[in-house]
N, C-alpha and C positions, 0 to 999 in steps of 0.2 A: 337938099330940101325934100327930094323924093324919099330918101331914106328915112328922114325924120317923120314924115307923114305916114309911111308904112308902119313904123314902130308904134305910132299913136293908134292907128287903125287896129293893129294886132292886139294891143293892150285893151282896146275897147271891147273886143270880142271875148275876152277871158273874164269869167265871173269874178267879182271882188273876193268871194270866199276862197276861190282857188289861189288867187294871188296871196291872200293872207296865209294860207297853208304852206305855200311854197317858201315865203319869206320868213315865216314864223312870227309875224307881227300882224296887227290889225291894220286895215286900210281905210282911210277916211278922207273927206274933202276939206274939212276944217279942223283946226286944232281941238283936241278933246274928243272929237267924234270917233276917231279911230279906237280909242279905249272903250267907248260905249258899244261899238258893234264888233269888238274883237272876239276871239275864240273863247268860249266859256265852257269850263268843265263841270259837268253835273254828275253827281253820284247816283248811279242806278243800282238799286237794291236787287240782289239776285233773287230769283224765285224761291219760295220756301218749298223744300222737298216734301213730297207725299209719296205713298206707296203706289198710287194710281198711275196708269200709263199716261205719258205725255204725247203719245203718238197714236198709232192705229189702235182702236178699241180692242180690249181683250176678248178672245173667243175661245170656246171649248176646243175648236179644231186646232188652234194654234198650240194648245198645250197637250194635244193627244199623245198618249204614250209616256208622258212625264208624270212622276209623282209630285207631291207638294215640294216646292223649291224655296228654301230660305235664302234670302239675299240681303245685302246691306246697301243702303243708298244714303250717302252722307252720314247724318247722325241717326238714321232710322234702320231698324231691322224689320224686314217684311217677309211674308209668306205668299208665294204665288201658287194657287191651287191648280189642280188638273183641268178645271173648267176655265182657266184664264183669269179668274177673279183674284184679287189681292186683299190682304189684311195686314194691319200693323201689329207687330209683336212687341216692339219696344222703341222708344224715342229718347233723344237726349244723350246718346252714347258718343264717346270720342270717335270720330270717323276712322274706319279701318281697324278698330281695336278688338272687335268681337270674334270669338271662335265658338263653335257649337259642338257639344259632346254627342256621342252616339245616342244618348237618351234625351237629347233636346235642350240641355242646360246651356246657357249663354254666359261665357266668361269674358270679362273685359277689364281693362286697366284704366284708372282715372289718374292722369298725369298730375293734376293740380294737388291731389291729396296723396299721391303715391300709394294708391289702394288697389288691390285686386278684388273684384267683386264677381259674384255668380248670380245670375237671374234665372229662376225656374219659371218658364211660361205656364207649366201645368198648375203650379201652386200659386202663381202670381206673387212670388216672394223673392226678395233680394237679400243676399248675405255678403258681408264683408269678410273675405277669406284671409286677407293679410293686409297690414299697413306697415310700410317701410319708408319712413320719412327721408326724403332726399334721394331715394332710389329711382331708377328709370328702368322700365321693362324692356328687355331685349327680345324675348320670345316666350311664347307659351303654347302648350299642346295638350290635348286630351289623349288618354290611352285609347287604343283601338277598341277595347271592351271596358265596361264598367264606368266608374265616375272618378278616375284618378287624373288629377291635373298636375302637370309639371310646368314650372315657370322659371325663367332665367332673368333675375333682376341685376342690373349693374349698380355699382356704388352701394351695395347692401352688405351688412355684416351679420353673420359670417358670409363670406363670398361663396357662391356655388349655385347649383340648381335646386330649387325647393320642390318638394313633392307632397301633395295632400290627397288623401283618399276621402272623398266627400261622404261616403257611406260609413266608413269606420271612424273617420276623424283622425286617423294616423297621419303624422307629419314627419318629414325627414329632410335633411339637406345633403346633397351630393357635392362634396367639396372638390375643388379643382379649378383649372382654367379651361374654358370651353369656347368654341365658336358658336355652336347652336345646340338646341335640344330637338330630338326627333320623336314623333308620335310612335310609341312602341305598341306592337300587337299584343304584348303580354303586359298587363298592368303591374306585375310583380317586378318589372325591370324598367329602368329609364335608359334610353339610348341617347348618346351624346356624340357630337362632332367636335373633335379637338385638333390641335396642331399636328398630331401624329396619326390621325385617322378616326375611325368610328369605333366606339366602345359601347358596351351595355353594362349597366350597373344594377346589381340587385338591391332593391329598395330596403329590404329587411336588414341587411348587414353592410351595405356599401361595397361589397366585393365586385370588382370590375374584371372584364375580359375583353380582349380585342375581337372585333367583328371583322374589320377590314383595315389594313394598314394603308394609309394614303395621306401624303403630305398636302397641305394647302387645300383641303376640302372645305366647302362653305355651307353645304346643305345636303340632307339625305332624307329618304322616305322609304318605308316598307310597303310591300303589297299587302292586301287585306289579310291574307292567310299567313303572311310571314315568309313565303317562299323566296321572294326577291327583296333585295335592298338596292335602291338606286342612290348614287352619290354624284353630286355635282362638284367638280374641282377644275382647277386650271389645267389646260391640256398638258403643260410641262410636268404635272405631277401624276398624270394618268399612268397607272401601273402597266397598262397594256402597250404603251408606246416604247419604241426602240430608242436607243441612245441617239441615233441619227435624227429621228423625228423630233426628239426632245430638243436637241441643239438647234434644229431648224426653226422650231417654234420660238425659242428664246431669241434667236437672231432677228426674227421678224418683229419681235416686241421691243427692240432696242430704242426705236424712235419714240420720244415722249409725246403723248397726246392726251386728250380728255376722255377717250373712250374706255380706258381701263382694260383689264384682261378679259379674254373670252373664257367661257366655261363649257366643259364637255361632260357628257353623262356616261358613267360606268355602272353596269348592273352586276351585282353579285348574287349568284344562287347560293343561299345561306348554307344549305346542307352539304353541297358538293364543293363549295368555295370556287366554283367556276366563274370566271369573269367574262363579261360581254362588253365590248366597247361599242356604243351606239354611234354610227357614223353620221356625219352631217350631210343633209341633202345639198345638192349643187346650189351655190349662191349663199349659203348660210355658214356661220362660223361660231355660234354660241348657243347655249341652251338657257331659256328663260325659266321654264317650269316643266314638270312632268307628273304623271299620275298613272299607276298601274290599273289595268282592267280588273273588274270583280272576279273573273275566272283565272286571273294571273297568267294569261297567255299573250298579252300585249301591253304596251305602254303608250299613252298619249303624251307627245312631247311638243312643246312650243319652241321651235327653232327661230333664231333671230340673227341679226347682223350687229356686231358691236358698234355702238354709237354713244354720243354724249348724253342723249336723252332717252328715257325708257318710253316705248320699247324699241327705239331706233328707227331706221328707215324701212325695215322689213321684219315681219313676225308672222309666222304661219304654223298652224297646228297639223301635225302628222300623227298617224297611228303606226307604231313599229311592232312587228311581230317578234316575239322573243325566241321563237324556234328558228327563224330564218333571217331575221333583221330586215324583212321586207317592209318598205315604207309606202304608206298610202296617205296622200294629202286629204285633209278634212275641211279646212277653211279655204276661202278663195285666195288666189295668188295676189290680187291687188289690194287686199285688206290688211290691217294690222290686227292680228288675232292672238290673244294670250289667255293664260289661266284656264287650261283645259281640265274638265272633270267628267268622269264617266257617270252615266245613269246607273242606278242599282242593277238593272237587268243587262247592262253591258251593250245595249243596242244603240245608244246615242252618246254623243259627247257634247257637253255644253261648254261654251267658251265665251270670253268677253270680246266683243267687236270694238276695238279701241280706235277705230277710224272716225274722225270727225268729232263733233261736240256731243252727239247723242250716243254715248258709249253704253250700250245695253248688252244683254246676254242673248246668245244664239244657240239653238239646238240643232245638231247635225245628225241625221239618220244615217248610220254607217252602211246599211244595206242598200238604200236608194240614193244616197248623196244629197237628199233634200235638206235645205236649210230653212229654219223657221225662227224668226225673231220672237223672243218670249218676254223681254222687258224693254220699255221705252222710257228712259229717264229724262229725255230732253236735255235741258241745261243743268240738271241736278246730278248728272252722272259723274264718274262711271259707277255702274252697279258691280257688286262683288258677290259671287256665289259663296255661300257659307256652308250649306248642308242640304241633305234631302230629309224629308220628314214623312 
């Protein structure tokens, strides 16, 4: 009897809602009442994105030292001015689809129509560059100079990378099988990543030449002046690895899991063909992204830990010197920081703070180490850096 009374008393101290959640059913005292007071799911509409800050009000001090910054927030493209104020550039774009040229043109792909479009903010005009029914865009890049756009559609005929010069109207197709296309410092060439490494192709006649032999490369990028080429590839295909290192890496990857392979960064000095293997900081085993500094003396790298979800359990931005490979952490250790970009003067690095629901952009002053939050998307993030203006 004592046991039974104790159970009744314990049950009376637990709210009915808690019991309902634990059992997965509604609790009531009479037939039919349980259904009336059970758990009810209500659809909550997400907040509509705007360019305005959802957190701390914008101030001129917060943007000190930064030029106008173009960023994407869901289907919006916005500009954040140096005084902290923001304005809308374009809305209604497919999220994450836009890239901005050095002259400010915005290229984006419309999946529903398989169309490539370019919007010019200066002229407030939009142009359909190409329509490829049934095709899907894999990647597109602007040349480092001018208004040459290279784009890589899948399921398109003829297969290959398409190139269009928006000033001259000249079009061409670079035939072949590729992994990705790289923004080229010279608009006369298209740089591609393929199964056998990195090549550059002359747009005028399609003549190709090897830039770097490297199997299983997945992405590459040039420095602004073209002195360096950085390539991300699986560590087992890194040309600077010894046979012992390569076999050890393959042995470690034998066990199947959901994390996939890690990626390492190799840097090529184009003129001398010298290779630099960027080492991993302690506790990290993959490279998420990288960008060379404007003066070509350093590279900002986001190092991570392989995991099932991006960006994994750890992601941190470091600046690596290209003369001595000295590493300097930029973002805090306890945060998830990705997508590092240099300011035009090379004094700051802007990255995305991926920690929590308010995924906004942060500016790091390299001289002082000071961190300043520059966008606050609230629940409408993450924000994505697109360009400086």
